C-alpha positions in Angstrom: -17.8 -11.8 17.0 -15.3 -12.9 14.3 -15.9 -9.7 12.4 -15.2 -7.7 15.5 -11.9 -9.7 16.1 -10.8 -9.1 12.5 -11.6 -5.3 12.8 -9.6 -5.1 16.1 -6.7 -7.0 14.5 -6.7 -4.5 11.6 -6.7 -1.5 13.9 -3.9 -3.0 16.0 -1.8 -3.8 12.8 -2.3 -0.3 11.5 -1.2 1.2 14.8 2.0 -0.9 14.8 3.1 0.3 11.4 6.0 2.7 11.6 4.8 6.3 11.0 6.2 7.9 7.9 8.3 10.8 9.1 7.3 14.3 8.3 9.1 16.7 5.9 10.4 18.5 9.0 12.3 15.4 9.8 13.6 14.6 6.4 14.1 17.9 4.6 16.8 20.1 6.0 17.9 23.7 5.3 21.6 24.4 4.8 23.7 27.4 3.9 21.0 29.9 4.8 22.3 33.4 3.9 20.3 36.6 4.1 22.0 39.8 2.9 21.3 43.2 1.2 20.1 42.6 -2.3 22.9 43.4 -4.8 20.6 45.3 -7.2 17.3 46.4 -5.4 17.0 49.1 -2.9 15.3 48.3 0.4 15.4 44.6 -0.4 17.1 41.5 0.9 18.5 38.4 -1.0 17.9 35.0 0.6 19.9 32.0 -0.6 19.7 28.5 0.8 19.8 24.8 0.0 17.0 22.3 0.8 18.1 18.7 1.1 15.9 15.7 1.0 17.6 13.4 3.5 15.1 10.6 3.0 15.5 7.5 0.9 12.2 8.2 -0.9 10.5 11.1 -2.6 9.1 13.8 -0.4 6.5 16.5 -1.3 8.1 19.9 -1.6 7.4 21.6 1.7 6.2 25.1 2.5 8.9 27.3 4.0 8.2 29.8 6.8 10.5 32.8 6.9 10.5 34.7 10.1 12.3 37.9 11.2 12.6 38.7 14.9 13.8 41.6 17.0 16.7 41.1 19.4 14.1 40.3 22.1 12.6 37.4 20.0 9.5 39.3 19.0 8.3 38.6 15.4 8.6 41.7 13.2 7.7 39.9 9.9 7.0 36.5 8.6 5.8 34.8 5.4 5.0 31.3 4.3 6.2 30.3 0.8 4.8 27.5 -1.2 7.0 25.5 -3.6 5.8 27.4 -6.6 7.1 30.6 -5.0 10.5 29.6 -4.0 11.4 27.2 -6.9 12.6 28.7 -10.2 10.7 25.8 -12.0 7.4 24.0 -11.8 7.8 21.3 -9.1 7.5 17.7 -10.1 4.3 16.1 -8.7 6.4 13.2 -7.4 8.2 15.6 -5.1 11.9 15.9 -4.2 13.9 12.9 -5.2 15.8 11.1 -2.5 19.1 12.6 -1.4 18.5 15.7 -3.6 19.8 19.2 -3.0 17.6 22.1 -4.3 19.1 25.7 -4.4 16.6 28.4 -3.6 17.0 32.2 -4.0 14.4 34.8 -3.0 14.2 38.6 -3.2 12.4 40.1 -0.2 11.3 43.5 1.1 13.6 44.5 3.9 11.6 44.2 7.1 13.5 47.1 8.7 16.2 47.7 11.3 14.4 46.0 14.2 14.6 42.6 12.3 18.0 41.4 13.5 17.4 37.7 13.6 15.9 35.4 11.0 14.9 31.7 10.6 13.7 29.6 7.7 11.6 26.7 8.8 10.3 23.6 6.9 6.6 23.2 7.4 4.2 20.7 5.8 2.7 21.9 2.5 -0.9 23.0 2.8 -3.3 20.6 1.1 -4.1 21.7 -2.5 -1.1 24.1 -2.8 2.2 23.9 -4.7 
C-alpha cells in the first residue's frame, strides 16, 4: 500500500511539472525573403533568420518550406534538417539562448503557380541533424 502511494505521488508530481516548450514556441523565423536567385537560372534564393527566444539551449529544428497556389493548394514542399540549412556543423548543445542564426538556401523554382510560401519550424526528427 505504501509503495502504491509513493508511485501515485511520483506520477502526480511528474504531471505537475511545467512542460518544456517546444521549438515551435521558442524558435522564431524573421526576415524571410524568397526571390529570384541572382546567379542561377530557374532557381530561388531564400534568406531568413532563426531566433532562439528561450533562456536555454534548444535543439536546431527542422524547417518545412511550403509553396502554395493562390487557392492555398500545396505545389511543393520540403523539410530541411539543420545540416542542410546551416553553413556549419551544428553544435550538439543546440542553439544558444537569445541567438540569431542567418540561413540562406538555393532552391529550384517550383513554377509560376507557387505564389505563396511559408517557412515553418518543426521538431527535429530523432537521429537527424
